[in-house]
Each structure stands twice: as C-alpha cells, then as structure tokens.
C-alpha positions as CSV (number, residue, x, y, z in Angstrom):
1,X,-22.7,46.9,-37.6
2,X,-19.8,46.4,-35.2
3,X,-17.8,49.1,-33.4
4,X,-15.8,49.5,-30.3
5,X,-12.3,50.0,-29.0
6,X,-9.6,48.9,-31.5
7,X,-8.0,46.5,-29.0
8,X,-11.2,45.0,-27.6
9,X,-10.9,42.0,-29.9
10,X,-7.3,41.3,-28.6
11,X,-8.5,41.4,-25.0
12,X,-11.4,39.1,-25.9
13,X,-9.1,36.6,-27.5
14,X,-6.6,36.6,-24.6
15,X,-9.5,36.1,-22.2
16,X,-10.7,33.1,-24.2
17,X,-7.3,31.6,-23.9
18,X,-6.6,32.5,-20.2
19,X,-10.0,31.4,-18.8
20,X,-9.7,27.7,-19.8
21,X,-6.1,27.6,-18.6
22,X,-7.1,28.8,-15.2
23,X,-10.2,26.7,-15.1
24,X,-8.4,23.3,-15.8
25,X,-5.5,24.1,-13.4
26,X,-8.0,25.0,-10.6
27,X,-10.1,21.9,-11.5
28,X,-7.1,19.6,-11.2
29,X,-5.7,21.3,-8.2
30,X,-8.9,21.5,-6.1
31,X,-10.0,17.9,-6.9
32,X,-6.5,16.5,-6.1
33,X,-6.1,18.5,-2.9
34,X,-9.6,17.6,-1.7
35,X,-9.3,13.8,-2.4
36,X,-5.9,13.6,-0.6
37,X,-7.2,15.7,2.3
38,X,-10.2,13.4,2.7
39,X,-8.0,10.2,2.6
40,X,-5.6,11.6,5.2
41,X,-8.5,12.7,7.5
42,X,-10.0,9.2,7.1
43,X,-6.7,7.5,7.8
44,X,-6.8,5.7,4.5
45,X,-3.4,4.6,3.2
46,X,-1.9,3.4,6.4
47,X,-1.6,-0.1,4.9
48,X,0.8,1.4,2.3
49,X,2.9,3.2,4.9
50,X,6.0,1.5,6.4
51,X,8.5,2.8,8.9
52,X,11.2,4.9,7.3
53,X,13.8,2.7,5.7
54,X,17.6,3.2,5.7
55,X,17.7,5.2,2.4
56,X,14.6,7.4,3.2
57,X,14.9,11.0,4.1
58,X,11.5,11.6,5.7
59,X,10.6,11.4,9.4
60,X,7.9,9.2,10.7
61,X,5.4,7.0,8.9
62,X,4.0,8.6,5.8
63,X,1.2,7.1,3.6
64,X,1.8,6.8,-0.1
65,X,-1.7,7.9,-1.3
66,X,-0.8,11.1,-3.3
67,X,-1.2,9.2,-6.6
68,X,-5.0,8.8,-5.9
69,X,-5.5,12.5,-5.8
70,X,-3.4,13.0,-8.9
71,X,-5.4,10.4,-11.0
72,X,-8.7,12.0,-9.9
73,X,-7.6,15.4,-11.1
74,X,-6.4,13.9,-14.3
75,X,-9.6,11.9,-14.8
76,X,-11.9,14.8,-14.3
77,X,-10.0,16.8,-16.8
78,X,-10.3,14.0,-19.4
79,X,-14.0,13.6,-18.8
80,X,-14.5,17.3,-19.7
81,X,-12.4,16.8,-22.9
82,X,-14.3,13.6,-23.8
83,X,-17.7,15.3,-23.7
84,X,-16.5,18.5,-25.4
85,X,-14.3,17.1,-28.2
86,X,-15.3,15.2,-31.3
87,X,-12.2,13.7,-33.0
88,X,-11.8,11.1,-35.7
89,X,-11.5,7.4,-34.9
90,X,-7.7,7.2,-35.1
91,X,-7.3,10.3,-32.9
92,X,-9.8,8.8,-30.5
93,X,-7.7,5.6,-30.3
94,X,-4.7,7.8,-29.4
95,X,-6.6,9.5,-26.7
96,X,-7.7,6.1,-25.3
97,X,-4.0,5.1,-25.3
98,X,-3.0,8.1,-23.3
99,X,-5.7,7.9,-20.7
100,X,-6.0,4.0,-20.6
101,X,-2.2,3.7,-20.3
102,X,-2.1,6.3,-17.5
103,X,-4.7,4.4,-15.5
104,X,-3.0,1.1,-16.0
105,X,0.3,2.6,-14.8
106,X,-1.5,4.0,-11.8
107,X,-3.0,0.7,-11.0
108,X,0.3,-1.1,-11.2
109,X,1.9,1.4,-8.9
110,X,-1.1,1.3,-6.4
111,X,-0.8,-2.5,-6.1
112,X,3.0,-2.1,-5.5
113,X,2.3,0.6,-2.8
114,X,0.1,-1.8,-0.8
115,X,1.7,-5.1,-1.7
116,X,5.3,-4.6,-3.0
117,X,6.0,-6.4,-6.2
118,X,9.3,-7.7,-7.5
119,X,11.4,-5.5,-9.8
120,X,11.3,-8.0,-12.6
121,X,7.5,-8.2,-12.5
122,X,7.1,-4.4,-12.4
123,X,9.4,-4.1,-15.4
124,X,7.4,-6.7,-17.4
125,X,4.2,-4.9,-16.6
126,X,5.6,-1.6,-17.7
127,X,6.7,-3.1,-21.0
128,X,3.2,-4.5,-21.5
129,X,1.7,-1.1,-20.9
130,X,4.1,0.4,-23.4
131,X,3.3,-2.3,-26.0
132,X,-0.4,-1.5,-25.7
133,X,0.4,2.2,-26.2
134,X,2.5,1.3,-29.3
135,X,-0.3,-0.8,-30.7
136,X,-2.7,2.1,-30.3
137,X,-0.5,4.4,-32.4
138,X,1.6,6.1,-29.8
139,X,5.1,5.5,-31.3
140,X,8.3,7.0,-32.5
141,X,7.5,6.1,-36.1
142,X,10.4,7.8,-37.8
143,X,12.9,10.5,-37.0
144,X,15.7,12.5,-38.6
145,X,19.2,12.0,-37.3
146,X,20.4,15.4,-35.9
147,X,22.8,17.4,-38.1
148,X,22.1,15.2,-41.1
149,X,19.3,14.8,-43.6
150,X,19.0,11.0,-42.9
151,X,15.6,9.8,-41.9
152,X,15.3,6.5,-40.0
153,X,12.1,4.6,-40.7
154,X,12.4,1.1,-39.3
155,X,9.6,-0.8,-37.5
156,X,11.9,-2.7,-35.2
157,X,13.8,0.5,-34.2
158,X,10.5,2.3,-33.8
159,X,9.2,-0.4,-31.5
160,X,12.4,-0.5,-29.4
161,X,12.6,3.2,-29.0
162,X,8.9,3.5,-28.1
163,X,9.1,0.9,-25.4
164,X,12.3,2.2,-24.0
165,X,10.9,5.8,-23.9
166,X,7.9,4.8,-21.9
167,X,9.7,2.5,-19.4
168,X,12.5,4.9,-18.9
169,X,10.3,8.0,-18.1
170,X,8.1,6.0,-15.8
171,X,11.1,4.8,-13.8
172,X,12.9,8.1,-13.8
173,X,10.1,9.9,-12.0
174,X,9.8,7.0,-9.6
175,X,13.5,7.0,-8.8
176,X,13.7,10.6,-7.8
177,X,10.7,10.3,-5.4
178,X,13.0,10.1,-2.4
179,X,12.7,13.6,-1.1
180,X,9.7,15.6,0.0
181,X,8.4,17.6,-3.0
182,X,11.1,16.5,-5.5
183,X,9.3,14.2,-7.9
184,X,6.1,16.3,-7.8
185,X,8.1,19.5,-8.5
186,X,10.0,18.0,-11.4
187,X,6.7,16.5,-12.8
188,X,5.1,19.9,-12.5
189,X,7.8,21.6,-14.6
190,X,7.5,18.8,-17.2
191,X,3.8,19.2,-17.4
192,X,4.1,23.0,-17.8
193,X,6.5,22.3,-20.7
194,X,4.0,19.9,-22.3
195,X,1.3,22.6,-22.0
196,X,3.5,25.0,-24.0
197,X,4.4,22.3,-26.6
198,X,0.8,21.3,-27.0
199,X,-0.3,24.9,-27.6
200,X,2.6,25.5,-30.0
201,X,1.6,22.4,-32.0
202,X,-2.1,23.3,-31.8
203,X,-3.0,20.0,-30.1
204,X,-5.6,21.1,-27.6
205,X,-6.2,17.6,-26.2
206,X,-2.6,17.3,-25.1
207,X,-2.6,20.9,-23.7
208,X,-5.8,20.4,-21.7
209,X,-4.6,17.1,-20.2
210,X,-1.3,18.7,-19.3
211,X,-3.1,21.6,-17.7
212,X,-5.2,19.2,-15.6
213,X,-2.0,17.4,-14.5
214,X,-0.4,20.8,-13.6
215,X,-3.3,21.4,-11.3
216,X,-3.4,17.9,-9.9
217,X,0.3,17.9,-9.1
218,X,-0.1,21.4,-7.4
219,X,-2.9,20.0,-5.2
220,X,-0.6,17.1,-4.3
221,X,2.3,19.4,-3.5
222,X,0.2,21.2,-0.9
223,X,0.5,17.9,1.1
224,X,4.0,16.9,-0.1
225,X,6.2,20.0,0.1
226,X,8.6,19.6,3.1
227,X,7.6,18.5,5.6
228,X,5.4,16.0,3.7
229,X,2.1,14.6,4.9
230,X,1.9,12.0,2.1
231,X,4.0,10.7,-0.8
232,X,2.7,10.1,-4.3
233,X,3.9,6.5,-4.1
234,X,4.6,4.3,-7.1
235,X,1.1,4.9,-8.3
236,X,1.6,8.6,-8.8
237,X,5.2,8.3,-10.1
238,X,4.3,5.7,-12.7
239,X,1.3,7.6,-13.9
240,X,3.1,11.0,-14.1
241,X,5.9,9.3,-16.0
242,X,3.5,7.6,-18.4
243,X,1.6,10.8,-19.1
244,X,4.9,12.7,-19.8
245,X,6.0,10.0,-22.3
246,X,2.6,9.8,-24.0
247,X,1.9,13.5,-24.3
248,X,5.4,14.0,-25.7
249,X,4.7,11.6,-28.5
250,X,1.2,13.1,-29.0
251,X,2.8,16.5,-29.5
252,X,5.2,15.2,-32.2
253,X,4.6,15.8,-35.8
254,X,6.1,14.0,-38.8
255,X,9.7,15.1,-39.4
256,X,9.9,16.8,-36.0
257,X,9.6,13.8,-33.6
258,X,13.0,14.4,-32.1
259,X,12.3,18.1,-31.5
260,X,9.2,17.1,-29.5
261,X,11.1,14.4,-27.5
262,X,14.4,16.2,-27.0
263,X,12.6,19.1,-25.1
264,X,11.2,16.9,-22.3
265,X,14.3,14.7,-22.3
266,X,16.5,17.8,-21.6
267,X,14.0,18.9,-18.9
268,X,14.5,15.5,-17.3
269,X,18.3,16.1,-17.2
270,X,18.4,15.9,-13.4
271,X,16.9,12.4,-12.9
272,X,18.7,11.2,-16.1
273,X,22.1,12.2,-14.7
274,X,21.2,11.0,-11.2
275,X,20.1,7.6,-12.4
276,X,23.1,7.2,-14.8
277,X,25.5,7.9,-11.9
278,X,23.5,5.4,-9.7
279,X,23.9,2.7,-12.3
280,X,27.6,3.2,-12.6
281,X,28.0,3.5,-8.9
282,X,26.2,0.2,-8.2
283,X,28.0,-1.6,-11.0
284,X,31.4,-0.6,-9.6
285,X,30.4,-1.7,-6.1
286,X,28.9,-5.0,-7.3
287,X,25.4,-4.0,-6.0
288,X,22.1,-4.9,-7.7
289,X,21.0,-2.1,-10.1
290,X,17.6,-1.8,-8.4
291,X,18.9,-1.5,-4.9
292,X,18.1,1.8,-3.2
293,X,21.0,3.6,-1.6
294,X,22.0,7.0,-0.2
295,X,24.2,8.1,-3.1
296,X,21.6,10.2,-5.0
297,X,22.1,13.9,-5.6
298,X,19.5,14.9,-2.9
299,X,21.2,12.6,-0.3
300,X,24.6,14.2,-1.0
301,X,23.1,17.7,-0.6
302,X,21.5,16.7,2.7
303,X,24.8,15.3,3.9
304,X,26.4,18.6,3.1
305,X,24.2,20.3,5.6
306,X,21.2,21.6,3.5
307,X,17.8,21.3,4.9
308,X,15.1,19.2,3.1
309,X,13.4,22.4,2.0
310,X,16.6,24.0,0.8
311,X,17.7,20.9,-1.0
312,X,14.4,20.6,-2.9
313,X,14.6,24.3,-3.9
314,X,18.1,23.8,-5.3
315,X,17.0,20.9,-7.3
316,X,14.0,22.8,-8.6
317,X,16.5,25.5,-9.8
318,X,18.6,22.9,-11.6
319,X,15.4,21.4,-13.2
320,X,14.2,24.9,-14.2
321,X,17.6,25.5,-16.0
322,X,17.2,22.2,-17.8
323,X,13.6,23.2,-18.7
324,X,14.8,26.4,-20.3
325,X,17.2,24.3,-22.4
326,X,14.3,22.1,-23.5
327,X,12.3,25.1,-24.6
328,X,15.2,26.6,-26.6
329,X,15.8,23.2,-28.3
330,X,12.2,23.0,-29.3
331,X,12.0,26.6,-30.4
332,X,14.9,26.5,-32.8
333,X,14.7,22.7,-33.7
334,X,17.9,21.9,-31.8
335,X,20.2,24.4,-33.6
336,X,21.4,25.8,-30.3
337,X,21.4,22.5,-28.5
338,X,25.3,22.2,-28.6
339,X,25.6,25.7,-27.0
340,X,23.3,24.7,-24.2
341,X,25.0,21.4,-23.6
342,X,28.4,23.2,-23.6
343,X,27.1,25.6,-21.0
344,X,25.8,22.8,-18.9
345,X,29.2,21.1,-19.1
346,X,30.9,24.2,-17.9
347,X,28.5,24.4,-15.0
348,X,29.3,20.7,-14.1
349,X,33.0,21.4,-14.2
350,X,32.6,24.4,-11.9
351,X,30.5,22.3,-9.5
352,X,33.3,19.7,-9.5
353,X,36.1,22.1,-8.9
354,X,38.5,20.9,-6.3
355,X,37.7,17.3,-6.9
356,X,40.9,15.4,-7.7
357,X,40.4,12.9,-10.4
358,X,43.6,11.3,-11.8
359,X,44.6,8.0,-13.4
360,X,46.0,6.8,-10.1
361,X,42.7,7.5,-8.3
362,X,40.8,5.6,-11.0
363,X,43.2,2.6,-10.7
364,X,42.6,2.6,-6.9
365,X,38.8,2.8,-7.5
366,X,39.0,-0.2,-9.9
367,X,41.1,-2.2,-7.5
368,X,38.7,-1.5,-4.7
369,X,35.8,-2.5,-6.9
370,X,37.3,-5.9,-7.9
371,X,38.4,-6.6,-4.3
372,X,35.0,-5.7,-2.7
373,X,32.6,-7.3,-5.1
374,X,32.7,-10.7,-3.3
375,X,32.5,-9.0,0.1
376,X,29.5,-7.1,-1.1
377,X,27.7,-10.3,-2.2
378,X,28.5,-11.9,1.1
379,X,27.2,-8.9,3.0
380,X,23.9,-8.9,1.0
381,X,23.5,-12.6,1.8
382,X,24.0,-11.8,5.5
383,X,21.5,-9.0,5.3
384,X,18.8,-11.3,3.7
385,X,19.6,-14.0,6.4
386,X,18.9,-11.4,9.1
387,X,15.6,-10.5,7.6
388,X,14.6,-14.2,7.8
389,X,15.7,-14.4,11.4
390,X,13.5,-11.5,12.2
391,X,10.5,-13.8,11.8
392,X,11.9,-16.2,14.4
393,X,13.4,-13.9,17.0
394,X,11.3,-13.9,20.2
395,X,12.7,-10.6,21.5
396,X,14.6,-7.6,20.3
397,X,17.6,-8.7,22.4
398,X,17.7,-12.0,20.4
399,X,17.5,-10.0,17.1
400,X,20.4,-7.9,18.4
401,X,22.4,-11.0,19.0
402,X,21.8,-12.2,15.5
403,X,22.8,-8.8,14.2
404,X,26.1,-8.9,16.2
405,X,26.8,-12.2,14.4
406,X,26.3,-10.4,11.1
407,X,28.6,-7.5,12.1
408,X,31.4,-9.9,13.1
409,X,31.1,-11.8,9.8
410,X,31.2,-8.5,7.9
411,X,34.5,-7.5,9.6
412,X,33.3,-4.8,12.1
413,X,35.2,-4.7,15.4
414,X,32.8,-2.4,17.3
415,X,29.3,-1.2,17.2
416,X,26.9,0.9,19.3
417,X,23.1,0.6,18.9
418,X,20.9,3.2,20.5
419,X,17.1,2.7,20.5
420,X,15.4,5.6,22.2
421,X,17.4,6.3,25.4
422,X,18.9,2.8,25.7
423,X,22.3,1.7,24.2
424,X,23.9,-1.7,23.6
425,X,27.5,-2.3,22.5
426,X,29.2,-4.9,20.3
427,X,32.9,-5.4,20.7
428,X,35.3,-7.9,19.3
429,X,38.0,-8.8,21.9
430,X,41.7,-8.6,21.1
431,X,41.2,-6.0,18.4
432,X,44.5,-5.1,16.9
433,X,43.9,-1.4,17.0
434,X,41.6,0.0,19.7
435,X,42.6,3.6,19.3
436,X,39.8,5.6,17.5
437,X,42.3,7.2,15.2
438,X,43.1,3.8,13.8
439,X,39.5,2.9,13.2
440,X,36.9,3.9,10.6
441,X,33.7,5.2,12.2
442,X,30.3,6.0,10.8
443,X,26.9,6.7,12.3
444,X,23.5,6.0,10.7
445,X,20.3,7.5,12.1
446,X,16.7,6.5,11.4
447,X,14.0,8.9,12.5
448,X,11.0,6.6,13.1
449,X,8.5,6.6,15.9
450,X,11.5,5.6,18.2
451,X,14.8,7.2,17.1
452,X,17.5,4.7,16.3
453,X,21.3,5.4,15.9
454,X,23.8,2.8,14.8
455,X,27.5,3.6,15.1
456,X,29.9,1.2,13.4
457,X,33.7,0.8,13.7
458,X,36.3,-1.1,11.7
459,X,40.1,-1.3,11.5
460,X,41.6,0.8,8.8
461,X,44.1,-1.9,7.9
462,X,41.2,-4.2,6.9
463,X,39.1,-1.7,4.9
464,X,39.7,1.2,2.5
465,X,37.5,4.2,3.2
466,X,35.1,3.4,0.4
467,X,34.9,-0.3,1.3
468,X,34.0,0.6,4.9
469,X,31.4,3.1,3.8
470,X,29.7,0.5,1.7
471,X,29.8,-2.2,4.4
472,X,28.5,0.2,7.0
473,X,25.6,1.2,4.6
474,X,24.6,-2.5,4.0
475,X,24.9,-3.2,7.8
476,X,22.6,-0.3,8.7
477,X,20.1,-1.3,6.0
478,X,20.2,-4.9,7.3
479,X,19.3,-3.7,10.9
480,X,16.7,-1.3,9.7
481,X,14.9,-3.8,7.5
482,X,15.0,-6.6,10.1
483,X,13.8,-4.4,13.0
484,X,10.9,-3.0,10.9
485,X,10.0,-6.6,10.0
486,X,10.1,-7.8,13.6
487,X,8.0,-4.8,14.7
488,X,5.4,-5.4,11.9
489,X,5.1,-9.1,12.8
490,X,4.8,-8.7,16.6
491,X,3.0,-5.4,16.8
492,X,5.4,-4.3,19.6
493,X,7.4,-1.1,20.0
494,X,11.0,-1.4,18.9
495,X,12.7,-1.4,22.3
496,X,15.4,-3.7,23.8
497,X,13.0,-5.1,26.4
498,X,10.3,-5.9,23.9
499,X,9.3,-9.5,23.4
500,X,7.4,-11.2,20.6
501,X,3.7,-11.9,20.6
502,X,2.2,-14.9,18.8
503,X,2.2,-13.5,15.4
504,X,-0.8,-14.1,13.0
505,X,-0.1,-15.5,9.6
506,X,-1.6,-12.3,8.1
507,X,0.9,-10.0,9.9
508,X,3.8,-12.3,9.1
509,X,2.9,-12.4,5.4
510,X,2.4,-8.6,5.4
511,X,5.9,-8.2,6.9
512,X,7.4,-10.5,4.2
513,X,5.7,-8.3,1.5
514,X,6.7,-4.9,3.0
515,X,10.3,-5.7,3.9
516,X,11.5,-8.3,1.5
517,X,14.2,-7.4,-1.1
518,X,12.6,-6.4,-4.4
519,X,15.7,-6.5,-6.6
C-alpha cells in the first residue's frame, strides 16, 4: 500500500532529473578546473606559448593548454556513460564516432598548439576526421527543404553537407578564440542548447555529454575569463566545434534534420557573421583568406573604447539573443524563423545607423581594391623577407635597419619605434609634405614583456585612408613577427642594444615553426 502527499511523486521525479544534471556539470567543471590549475602550477604549456602577435588582444605570454582540461572533463563524462548505458551496435558506433572524432580533433589542435601546422594540412586533417564520422553514421542523410514538402535524399549532397558542417563548425569556434572568454562563452551557450535539444529528443547520451561539456567549459572559463591565465588553444577550439557538430546530428531525427541543425546554426550567428565579413574583407583587400587580422567584431569594439571584459559581455549578449532564436526555431519547427530573422535585420540596421553607404562609396571601395591588390602582395613578400632576415640579424639594431628598408619599399615616409623606454626614428629625406596634417598617421602597440609601440606616417597624396591602414597593419605585423622570431632564436630581451647569441639549431627551428606564415 502506498500513501503520502499528492505532490510527492512530482518532487521525486524532478529530483531524479535535477541530480544528474548537477552531477555531470560539477564533474566536468571540477575535473577541467583541477587539470588546468595543475598544469599552470607546474609550468606546463610554455612551449605552446608565444609572445603576443600583432592581432592578439591579450597581454603577456599565455599558454594554450585549456583544451587539455576540457578534454579530461569530456572524457570522464563519457566513461560514466559507457559503463552505465547498453545500446545497440549501430548506436554504439555513433557514440564511438562522437567521442573518437572529438579526441582526434583535440589531438590535431594540440599538435598545432605546440608545433604550428600549415592551414592546408589542418584543413585536410579536419576533412579526414569528418569523413570518418560520416562513415560511422553521423551524417545529414536527408532533409526537407523549408516551406516546401520536397525531401532531398542524395548521397553526394549528404556527404558534402556533412563534411562542410563538421569543418565549418570546428573552424568557427577557432576563429573567434581571439578574446579572453569569448570562444569559451559561445561554446558554453551552444552546449546548453544541445542539452535542451537532447532532452527534448529523449537522447540521453547526447544530453549527458553536453552536460559534461558545459561543466568542462565552465571550469576552463575560471582560468580564461578576462584577464585570462590560459587559452583553450586550437586543441580546445577544434574539439568543442566537433562536439557541437556531432551532437547536433545525433539529436536529429528523420524528417527533422534541419530543425535540429538550424537551432545551433542560429546560435552560432555571431561567429558566422564575423567570419563571413572577414572573408569578404580579405578578398577585397587581396589578402590570404586564412590571414589573421584586427578587423573582427571584438577588435572593433575594443578600438571603440570598451574594455576586454565589457566587450566579451556584449558579445555574450548577442550570442544569447541568437540562442533564443535557435530555441524558438526548434520549438516551432522554423515557422517563426522569418520573424526572428526580420527582427535581427532591424537590429543590424539600427546598429549601422549613421553609416553612409552609397553607390559612389562602393565604387571608391572597388577602385581602392583593384589598385591595392598588387601593393598588398608586395607588402606580404616584404613581410616574409623580414622574417627570414630575423634569423641572420646579429643585433636588434641590424634588424631595425632591415625593417627601415621594408618601410621605405612600402611607401612610408616616417616611422617611430619605441621599445621599452628607448625610441628610434626612420625618416625619408626630402618628403614632399612634412606637415602632420598632410600625413596619415597610425600607432600600433604590442603589450609583451617589453612594451613596443610603432608609429607610421605616409603622405596622403600617395595613399587613400583604407590603403594606408592596410599597409600600416602589414608593416606592424611584419615587425612583430620578425622581432619575436629574433628573440626566440637568440634568447635575448628585445631591446635596441641586444646582440645575438650563437643560436642552436633547435631554437632556430622552433622559431621557424612558431612564427612562420601558416596561410
């Protein structure tokens, strides 16, 4: 005989649901935090740390070991699932695809963190990981075209969409890992969405893994929120991206594949828009598509005066808004998706108010692009030449002399380089316009162990404003990369009176790997 309060069973059921949620989050969080804390205390990861590069926003040398903690939290969660769940063979193969692919993505990123790989090699490796996932059953088998009753069921289209989905999500997370706490926060929101989707679908394996990832990323954010003590690195970014892509497919059911994929795709609106603009921006300027720059959304917010903490909170808010859109699209199978997209469009128009975009301005932009593409290629050649000369320079003064040659070839008429408390000048005699109001001017700062400031000048009659900004950006990147390479080879502080030591082959090769172009 059973008796008791009428609502006792409801409380019991809620407790059964809430307890594992809290348990898996705490498991992932504590294990991730503890592993990263131990690695930082032991000084592990210094080999993966390089001085801040031109496009970085952090201060000082920061190891990229956060991915190790995240994968440990993820792995412990999976082990508990493995010993508690008893699924069929096909489902087990899917589970192996999720976990095995995540580990493979982590290993690829970890190698890249310690020994940078070329962009083409990384892309090929990502495609191979995605192909293995496809062979194990993680695929976009068929889908219904929105607003129609047409179902697409084609093996070639399925293969292409699956590979594209995995590769795109892995790289999206990696590309936004340029600001303390940003990639981790966006990944956390995505994992929370996947927890909900898994529970709604009744797929507990997906929900539990996503809960473990929520905890693991939280543990990492304790060390990564501004000011960061470590970065997740490519290892963490690739792994988080792979897990997002894989669990999204695992949550999909026949006839509802798009509903399961549109939700995380909408939640990823921020990195998708950022990367789309980056591709267009680099194509217009004639730059390699994989070249890092300072044109991302978080860079622009920082330039407008926001602190790193304020910037990341603003971007969290944007991502949360996109996440709500993803939840709504999943809940009503995309029926209200046009309304959400229309609202987002209105928000974008409001954010762009005051920006003058006309046919004339677009013509000027196109003319600038065509004129500067050859100049951009020449500037990149000079940048790579300076990186090679950094291996041969026997002092910082000689490296500065090589850099002055680069500046003259690029068309700059003046430059001031400050390293610590010392300053050196570069000046082209007989400049047509020496008055500052007739010169473009831009200063680039690098906050490493020794602060560096580079101020560049060029005559306005020789450069448009956008052309000068691009040339100054490449010149600053050239000096930053070459000086970091010289410091790595010679083991000397970056000061004007520093002279080279006899470099070992190991240190020379390490410098080549850390500071070579990867695009």
